[in-house]
N, C-alpha and C positions, 0 to 999 in steps of 0.2 A: 438444211446446214450437210456438209459431208461429215461420215463420220472414220475415225481410226480404222476402221475394218476396209477401206477404200484401198487403205494402202497393205493391208495383209497379203494380197498378192503379189507379187512381181507389174509394177508398171514403170511404165517406159520416158521420162522427160526427155522436150528438146534439147536443142543445143545451144548455144551463144551467138544470137539474133547479133547483137552489134559489129564483130567479125566477120558473119558469113554477108551483111549487107557492105558493108565495105570491100567485101570482095567483088561482090555484084556489081559495084559501082556508086555506089555511096560517097560525096564528097564530103564532108561533116566538117562543121565549121566551131572555130574554137574547142569549148573541149565538150560541146552540145554530144559528140560523137551519134548511136543511135536515136538520138531524139531531134536531129538534123532531118530525120526520115516523115516526122510527126509534125514538123513546125512548116516544113517544104511540101506544097501537095504535090508536084512532080515525083515523089516517091513514094507515093502512099501504097500503090499497085505493086512496087517492091519488097513494101513489107507485108502486103499480104501474100506475093509470090514466093517471101522468104519461109514464110507460117507453114504455109501450103507445102514447101522440100520437106518441111520435119512432120510434119502428118503424113505426109505420103511414105516416107521414110519409118515411119511405126511407131512414132511420140504416141503416147494415150495422154499426153496434157501438154502445153505449149502456154508458155510466160508471153504477157503483156510487152510491149517493147519501150516501158518507159524506164527506165531503168536510171538514164540521164536524166529523165524531166522531171526531175528533184528538184525542190523550189532553190536549194543554192544555188543547183548547176543553172537554174535558168536567170537568175539573176546575176550570176558571174558573166553569163552571155550576152546580157540587156535585154532581154526577151520574155522576163516576168510575166508581161502582158498577155502572153499565150501561154501560161501556168496551163489553165484551165483545159483550154483547145486542144492542148499537146498530149492531157494524161488521156483525156475522153475520146481523142482520135484513137490512142493507143487501143483504147477498149473497142472500140468500134472494128477497127481493123483486125484484131483478134477473132471476133465474131465473124465478121465477115470472112474469113478463112475457113472457121468450122462449118459455114452454114456451104458454103464452097466443098468443102470437103464431100459431107455427106456422110461423114464420120463418126461414130461417139465418142468425142473425145473430152477433156474436161480444159476450163480456161482458168489460170491460174493467175490475179492480179500483183506484179511486181511491186513490192512496195521497198525500196532497197534502203540503204544506210542513207541518212538522210545529210548528212554533210559529205568529207572525203569516203571513200570508197577504201577496205582493208585498215583503217585505223580507228579506233574509239573516237567517238564524237561526244564530248567536254561540254558541250553549251546548256546553256538553262534548260532542265527538261520542258518546261511548257513550253519553250522553240522547239525542240523538237518532238513535242507532241500536237504541237498545231503543224506541223510539216508532214507528218506522218496520217495525220486524219484530212489536212486538204489535198492529199494524194490518195487515199483510199475511198475520200465522197468521189472522185473524180471516177473511180473504178467502178464500185459498187453492181451498177445496174448490167453490169459486162462480166463479171466473173463467177466463178461456182465456189473460187475459195481466196484468198491472199499468199502467195508465197513472201515470206523476209527472205530479202535477196540478199545477202554478204553481209550479213549482220557481227559488229565487232567486239559487244557487251551485254550482259544479260539484262542494264539498266533500257540498251534500248530494244531489247527483245519486250521486255517489260510493258515497255511505252505505247509498244505499235499493236502490242497485244490485248491491251487495253482498250485501243480506239477500234479494234477487230471486235473484242467483245460488242460492243455500245452499238456496233454495228449489226452484230447478229450473224455472220459468216465463222467459218473454219479457218485456220490458220497451219500454211506449211512453215516452217523452222530454217534456214538455213543460216549455218553459222558459217563464218571464215574461221579459220585454225592456221597458224602459223607453221611452221617447222618444227617448234620445240613445241606442241601440239596444247598448245595454248591459243586461245582466244587474245584478240590485239591488247584487249583487255587486263589480260594475264590469268584470267579465271576459266578453270578446265571444263570440258563439256558438260562434265556430271554438274556442277556449280550450276550453270546456266539452267539446264533443264531440269533441274530439282527447283528452278524459282516461276517456268515457263509451266509448268503443269496444271496448274491452278486452271490453268485457259483451255477452249478447247482448240489443245494441236494435233493435228493429226499426223503428222511426220516431224523428223527430225533429220536433217541433209547437211554431209557437209558441203558447203557452197564458195568455189571458186578457187579449188587449193588444185593442186598435183593429185595424181591416185598412189604415188608415194605416200601422202601423209593422211590420204584414207586409208589405208594399211594398216599405218602404224599406230593409227585410232582404231581398228577393228573392235579388241576387245574391250574396250572401256563405251563403246555405243551397243554394245551385244546385253551391258548388265542396264539400260535404260529402261527396258522392259513398252518401249513404243514402236515400232516402225522407223527405220531407219537408212538410211542410204547418201549418195551424193551425185552431187554436179561436178564436173571434175572440169578443170582448164588444162591447156597445154604451151602454158606460157615456160618460156627457160627458165625465168625467176622462178623461182620455187617460192618463198615471201615476198608477191606483187608489189610496185610501188603505188602510190593514189595517183589522182588523175596529177596532181598539178606536178607532178617528172615529165610530162608530156603535155604542158598546158599551152593553149596558144591565145592570143586573142581575140575577140566577138567575129572579127571582121577577118579573120584568114583562116584558108583549111587547116583542121585540126589535125595532129599529126597522128597516124597510127599505134596505138599502145607496142605493135609488137618492135619497132621501134626501137624501142627502151627497156620492152619484157624479153622479146624476141620469141620465137615458136618452138615448137619442139618437130620438127619436120618429120622424123625417123620415126616417129610413135605411130604404128600403123593402127591402120581397123581392126587386125587379126590382134591385135597387141593388147586393143580395149576390150574385144569378147575376150579375152583370156579371161582379163581382169576383171572384166565385169562379173564372170563367171567363177571366179572365187570368190569374190565379193556375195554372190547369193545365199553358196556354199557355205559362206559362214554366216549368213543370215541375214544380208541387205535385201531390200525390198523394193526401193524408189531408186533406177539409176536413170543417168542422164549424162550430160554437159553441158559446158559451160564455153567461155573463151576460146575462141582456135576449132572448138570442137563443132564440124561440120552435117551436113546431113549424111553424109559417107559412112558418120560414125555408129549415128545414132540407128540408120538404116542396118549395121552389122549388128547389134542387138536388139533388134525388134523381135527376134528370135525369143529372144527370152524371157518376154513377158506372158502372161496368163492370167 
C-alpha cells in the first residue's frame, strides 16, 4: 500500500492520453474516445507507445487508459460485452509500457466519474458503487494505487473510496472544480476532503481544470494538510461540457472534443513550466497534465521532480 509520504517530494504525473492518442491517429468510435484503443487490437501498440512517450518525457506516474471504458459509456456504445476485456487490457498495456521502459514508475488505475464527466452523478448509490467496483476489480492486479479521475462530488468520492478500501489499495483523489471554485455538486474542496480523510488517500489534485482554476484555489489546498497538486487541461472552455456535447452514434467516428471545447494553442511549454514552478513554491508536490497536455509539456516540467 502506498503511503502519503510518496507525494511528500515532487512527482510528475503523465498528460492526456485520450487527446494524444487521437493526435497519433486513433479513430474513435461513438463516444468511446480513448477506449476505442482498448477494444480494437490494432491500436494496442499505440497505447503502449503513448504511455512510453510520457514515461520517456519524465513522468513518475502513468494513468491507465480506461477513462472512457466505464460501464455507462460501454453500454451507450453497445460494447458492454467488452467491459472487462477493455479495462483489463488497459492495465496490461500500462504494465507492458512500464516493463519496456526499464524505469521505476508507478501505475495509477483510473477510476473516472461513472456516468458523465464534469457533472454530478445523481443515480442510485448502489448503481454507482457497483460501477466503481466493476472497474476497480478489473484493474487491481495491474496498478500500484487508484486515481479518482475527475470526480464531481463528495458522494462519488466516498463510494469509490469505500470500494478501494475493500481492495486494500491507496487512492489519489482527483476533484473537478468549476470557475466558481466549487465542484459541480456545489461543494467546496475542503468539504469534500474532510469527508475523504478517513480513507487511505495519498493526495488531492484538481483534475482536468485550467491552470487558472488551480491558482485560484491554491490557498484552500494549502490548508488541507495533505499532499496536493494538479492535472491541468488546455481546453479553451474553462468549464468543460460533458461528452453528450459531442456524442456520436456507436457506428460513427466520434467527434474530437476540441471541436466543442477548443484548445489553447497559445499556451506554451515554457508557460506550463513557469506555472508549475509557481505552484511548487506555494506547496504543490503533484504536477501533471490532462486533456491536450502532450509529452512535450511533461518533458518541460520533468526537471522539477525530486
